[in-house]
C-alpha positions, 0 to 999 in steps of 0.5 A: 148060746152056741152059734154052729148048727146042732147036731154035728151033722154032714153038712157041718162036718164038710166045713171042717178039715180034720187033720191025719189024726182027726184033730183040728186046732181049737183057739178058745178067746173071752168073748168080751176082753177078746183075750186068747185064753188057750190053744187046745185040740178038738175031734169030732166027738169033743166038737159034737159034745162041745156043741151039745152041752154049751161047754168046752171039751177037746181031746188031750193028745198026751192022754188020748181021752176026751177033756171037759174044760173046768170038771175038776178045776171048776174053770168052765168054758161057757161057748158064746160062739164057734168061727171056722177059719178060711180053710176049716182047719182051726176054729176060733171058740168064743166063751165065758171064762168061769173060774180062775182062767183057762191055764192049767197053772192057775194063770188067766191065759196060757199065753202069760210067758213072753219069749226073749227075741233079738233086739231090733236090726234098726236099733 
């Protein structure tokens, strides 16, 4: 069950700071394993739909349309809780990840690649 008031009303809207494009960052984590699954974007409509159906709905910046996560892949994310950061400009969404994973590549997490970094100065 989603731990946010419904429906998406003025009180809820006042807690959030959408950017100039009307978007807010949404970090998605597995509610049991606590691993980060993905980063996506939401607008007011996608957040309202997420609250209404209890599954993640995002806004695709590249396609400029709403995107119900898992609608075609079957990799649905059932929302357990939504937290707002201290500035109100990012959401942390705890989900039950169903299906193979969150990433469009088939990986469980979108954060499955490591960035090569320079060796420590201490070495």
